[in-house]
N, CA, C and O atoms as a GROMACS GRO file, in nm:
protein
  228
    1MET      N    1 -13.737   9.354  10.198
    1MET     CA    2 -13.825   9.225  10.234
    1MET      C    3 -13.694   9.132  10.213
    1MET      O    4 -13.597   9.151  10.140
    2GLN      N    5 -13.730   9.005  10.317
    2GLN     CA    6 -13.633   8.948  10.315
    2GLN      C    7 -13.706   8.759  10.228
    2GLN      O    8 -13.783   8.684  10.288
    3THR      N    9 -13.649   8.732  10.081
    3THR     CA   10 -13.684   8.629  10.136
    3THR      C   11 -13.641   8.522  10.204
    3THR      O   12 -13.542   8.536  10.276
    4ALA      N   13 -13.721   8.366  10.192
    4ALA     CA   14 -13.676   8.251  10.239
    4ALA      C   15 -13.539   8.168  10.154
    4ALA      O   16 -13.515   8.153  10.034
    5ILE      N   17 -13.468   8.125  10.276
    5ILE     CA   18 -13.362   8.094  10.258
    5ILE      C   19 -13.418   7.903  10.258
    5ILE      O   20 -13.474   7.833  10.341
    6GLU      N   21 -13.378   7.885  10.157
    6GLU     CA   22 -13.410   7.685  10.132
    6GLU      C   23 -13.324   7.642  10.067
    6GLU      O   24 -13.266   7.667   9.962
    7LEU      N   25 -13.324   7.516  10.209
    7LEU     CA   26 -13.153   7.415  10.207
    7LEU      C   27 -13.188   7.296  10.143
    7LEU      O   28 -13.226   7.220  10.231
    8LYS      N   29 -13.196   7.241  10.031
    8LYS     CA   30 -13.176   7.055  10.052
    8LYS      C   31 -13.125   7.031  10.156
    8LYS      O   32 -13.045   7.090  10.229
    9GLU      N   33 -13.188   6.922  10.160
    9GLU     CA   34 -13.220   6.785  10.269
    9GLU      C   35 -13.039   6.756  10.319
    9GLU      O   36 -12.998   6.757  10.435
   10GLU      N   37 -12.971   6.736  10.219
   10GLU     CA   38 -12.822   6.732  10.232
   10GLU      C   39 -12.752   6.850  10.316
   10GLU      O   40 -12.672   6.826  10.406
   11GLU      N   41 -12.793   6.986  10.274
   11GLU     CA   42 -12.723   7.096  10.324
   11GLU      C   43 -12.735   7.139  10.486
   11GLU      O   44 -12.664   7.222  10.542
   12ARG      N   45 -12.830   7.070  10.540
   12ARG     CA   46 -12.918   7.110  10.652
   12ARG      C   47 -12.819   7.010  10.780
   12ARG      O   48 -12.804   6.889  10.769
   13THR      N   49 -12.754   7.101  10.908
   13THR     CA   50 -12.697   7.042  10.979
   13THR      C   51 -12.781   6.989  11.114
   13THR      O   52 -12.849   7.078  11.165
   14ARG      N   53 -12.784   6.922  11.149
   14ARG     CA   54 -12.813   6.855  11.311
   14ARG      C   55 -12.816   6.949  11.425
   14ARG      O   56 -12.707   6.962  11.483
   15CYS      N   57 -12.936   7.030  11.480
   15CYS     CA   58 -12.887   7.056  11.597
   15CYS      C   59 -12.920   7.038  11.684
   15CYS      O   60 -13.043   7.033  11.685
   16GLU      N   61 -12.866   7.019  11.797
   16GLU     CA   62 -12.817   7.001  11.904
   16GLU      C   63 -12.931   7.084  12.026
   16GLU      O   64 -12.972   7.192  11.983
   17VAL      N   65 -12.968   7.057  12.124
   17VAL     CA   66 -13.077   7.100  12.227
   17VAL      C   67 -12.985   7.080  12.321
   17VAL      O   68 -12.891   7.002  12.303
   18TRP      N   69 -13.006   7.161  12.451
   18TRP     CA   70 -12.971   7.165  12.555
   18TRP      C   71 -13.023   7.184  12.610
   18TRP      O   72 -13.126   7.233  12.563
   19THR      N   73 -13.021   7.170  12.754
   19THR     CA   74 -13.131   7.174  12.878
   19THR      C   75 -13.074   7.118  13.010
   19THR      O   76 -12.993   7.032  13.045
   20ARG      N   77 -13.147   7.199  13.060
   20ARG     CA   78 -13.018   7.194  13.226
   20ARG      C   79 -13.152   7.095  13.304
   20ARG      O   80 -13.271   7.114  13.279
   21VAL      N   81 -13.109   7.007  13.386
   21VAL     CA   82 -13.185   6.902  13.447
   21VAL      C   83 -13.062   6.853  13.547
   21VAL      O   84 -12.949   6.806  13.533
   22MET      N   85 -13.150   6.894  13.657
   22MET     CA   86 -13.065   6.806  13.794
   22MET      C   87 -12.929   6.971  13.847
   22MET      O   88 -12.850   6.979  13.941
   23GLY      N   89 -12.948   7.035  13.774
   23GLY     CA   90 -12.863   7.135  13.783
   23GLY      C   91 -12.743   7.160  13.763
   23GLY      O   92 -12.676   7.222  13.845
   24TYR      N   93 -12.688   7.110  13.632
   24TYR     CA   94 -12.693   7.160  13.499
   24TYR      C   95 -12.718   7.116  13.366
   24TYR      O   96 -12.827   7.066  13.338
   25HIS      N   97 -12.595   7.134  13.247
   25HIS     CA   98 -12.659   7.179  13.162
   25HIS      C   99 -12.668   7.025  13.042
   25HIS      O  100 -12.625   7.090  12.946
   26ARG      N  101 -12.681   6.943  13.006
   26ARG     CA  102 -12.693   6.845  12.920
   26ARG      C  103 -12.764   6.843  12.798
   26ARG      O  104 -12.869   6.903  12.773
   27PRO      N  105 -12.684   6.753  12.711
   27PRO     CA  106 -12.785   6.787  12.551
   27PRO      C  107 -12.898   6.670  12.595
   27PRO      O  108 -12.906   6.599  12.695
   28VAL      N  109 -12.997   6.683  12.454
   28VAL     CA  110 -13.105   6.656  12.514
   28VAL      C  111 -13.112   6.475  12.452
   28VAL      O  112 -13.196   6.387  12.475
   29SER      N  113 -12.987   6.472  12.369
   29SER     CA  114 -12.982   6.357  12.310
   29SER      C  115 -12.894   6.197  12.350
   29SER      O  116 -12.877   6.093  12.286
   30ALA      N  117 -12.843   6.256  12.526
   30ALA     CA  118 -12.732   6.222  12.576
   30ALA      C  119 -12.888   6.143  12.725
   30ALA      O  120 -12.866   6.056  12.810
   31PHE      N  121 -12.988   6.196  12.707
   31PHE     CA  122 -13.044   6.151  12.829
   31PHE      C  123 -13.085   6.021  12.824
   31PHE      O  124 -13.033   5.960  12.730
   32ASN      N  125 -13.180   5.940  12.910
   32ASN     CA  126 -13.199   5.844  12.849
   32ASN      C  127 -13.338   5.833  12.820
   32ASN      O  128 -13.409   5.933  12.822
   33PRO      N  129 -13.397   5.688  12.787
   33PRO     CA  130 -13.536   5.704  12.723
   33PRO      C  131 -13.644   5.789  12.792
   33PRO      O  132 -13.721   5.866  12.734
   34GLY      N  133 -13.639   5.765  12.922
   34GLY     CA  134 -13.782   5.823  13.006
   34GLY      C  135 -13.704   5.982  13.040
   34GLY      O  136 -13.753   6.092  13.012
   35LYS      N  137 -13.618   5.966  13.083
   35LYS     CA  138 -13.606   6.122  13.036
   35LYS      C  139 -13.614   6.230  12.923
   35LYS      O  140 -13.639   6.350  12.926
   36GLN      N  141 -13.589   6.155  12.837
   36GLN     CA  142 -13.621   6.215  12.668
   36GLN      C  143 -13.767   6.213  12.636
   36GLN      O  144 -13.821   6.289  12.555
   37SER      N  145 -13.832   6.108  12.713
   37SER     CA  146 -14.014   6.128  12.669
   37SER      C  147 -14.043   6.248  12.719
   37SER      O  148 -14.069   6.343  12.645
   38GLU      N  149 -14.044   6.258  12.879
   38GLU     CA  150 -14.028   6.373  13.012
   38GLU      C  151 -14.007   6.523  12.918
   38GLU      O  152 -14.084   6.618  12.925
   39HIS      N  153 -13.895   6.516  12.840
   39HIS     CA  154 -13.867   6.676  12.804
   39HIS      C  155 -13.942   6.708  12.679
   39HIS      O  156 -13.984   6.821  12.654
   40THR      N  157 -13.959   6.597  12.597
   40THR     CA  158 -14.078   6.582  12.482
   40THR      C  159 -14.233   6.616  12.533
   40THR      O  160 -14.296   6.701  12.470
   41ASP      N  161 -14.299   6.544  12.658
   41ASP     CA  162 -14.405   6.660  12.705
   41ASP      C  163 -14.418   6.775  12.781
   41ASP      O  164 -14.504   6.842  12.836
   42ARG      N  165 -14.283   6.772  12.759
   42ARG     CA  166 -14.259   6.972  12.871
   42ARG      C  167 -14.310   7.064  12.734
   42ARG      O  168 -14.287   7.052  12.613
   43ARG      N  169 -14.385   7.156  12.807
   43ARG     CA  170 -14.523   7.314  12.754
   43ARG      C  171 -14.424   7.373  12.816
   43ARG      O  172 -14.364   7.348  12.921
   44CYS      N  173 -14.412   7.487  12.704
   44CYS     CA  174 -14.276   7.567  12.738
   44CYS      C  175 -14.432   7.734  12.725
   44CYS      O  176 -14.529   7.753  12.652
   45PHE      N  177 -14.367   7.811  12.842
   45PHE     CA  178 -14.476   7.902  12.838
   45PHE      C  179 -14.410   8.047  12.855
   45PHE      O  180 -14.288   8.061  12.849
   46GLU      N  181 -14.481   8.135  12.873
   46GLU     CA  182 -14.462   8.314  12.864
   46GLU      C  183 -14.464   8.401  12.978
   46GLU      O  184 -14.564   8.469  12.961
   47GLU      N  185 -14.406   8.438  13.090
   47GLU     CA  186 -14.411   8.510  13.194
   47GLU      C  187 -14.427   8.592  13.184
   47GLU      O  188 -14.328   8.658  13.153
   48SER      N  189 -14.585   8.683  13.201
   48SER     CA  190 -14.592   8.830  13.186
   48SER      C  191 -14.492   8.856  13.241
   48SER      O  192 -14.426   8.784  13.316
   49GLN      N  193 -14.462   9.029  13.187
   49GLN     CA  194 -14.386   9.135  13.308
   49GLN      C  195 -14.482   9.128  13.438
   49GLN      O  196 -14.592   9.074  13.442
   50ALA      N  197 -14.419   9.189  13.535
   50ALA     CA  198 -14.480   9.171  13.663
   50ALA      C  199 -14.510   9.349  13.681
   50ALA      O  200 -14.439   9.423  13.614
   51GLN      N  201 -14.587   9.394  13.749
   51GLN     CA  202 -14.672   9.575  13.762
   51GLN      C  203 -14.604   9.593  13.870
   51GLN      O  204 -14.596   9.533  13.978
   52LEU      N  205 -14.559   9.682  13.826
   52LEU     CA  206 -14.461   9.823  13.939
   52LEU      C  207 -14.623   9.903  14.048
   52LEU      O  208 -14.733   9.953  14.022
   53HIS      N  209 -14.553   9.875  14.149
   53HIS     CA  210 -14.682   9.903  14.250
   53HIS      C  211 -14.559   9.984  14.350
   53HIS      O  212 -14.450   9.940  14.385
   54SER      N  213 -14.652  10.179  14.394
   54SER     CA  214 -14.585  10.233  14.468
   54SER      C  215 -14.542  10.201  14.615
   54SER      O  216 -14.461  10.268  14.679
   55GLY      N  217 -14.612  10.078  14.663
   55GLY     CA  218 -14.557   9.988  14.813
   55GLY      C  219 -14.666  10.051  14.911
   55GLY      O  220 -14.674  10.013  15.028
   56GLN      N  221 -14.765  10.167  14.847
   56GLN     CA  222 -14.827  10.227  14.962
   56GLN      C  223 -14.979  10.187  14.939
   56GLN      O  224 -15.038  10.202  14.832
   57GLY      N  225 -15.054  10.114  15.096
   57GLY     CA  226 -15.176  10.117  15.049
   57GLY      C  227 -15.240   9.979  15.107
   57GLY      O  228 -15.356   9.949  15.081
   0.00000   0.00000   0.00000
């Protein structure tokens, strides 16, 4: 069984988030305020695996 690792606030490191916009990757921190707002409003989704079929029918 693993125990949770707890860090003090001063031990934490800021995580830089990158995303693909307009065909290339950029850090979200470099976006203009409008684009940062759009990124915040995005919803993540999971796509289910496609069903295989025989091609007959």
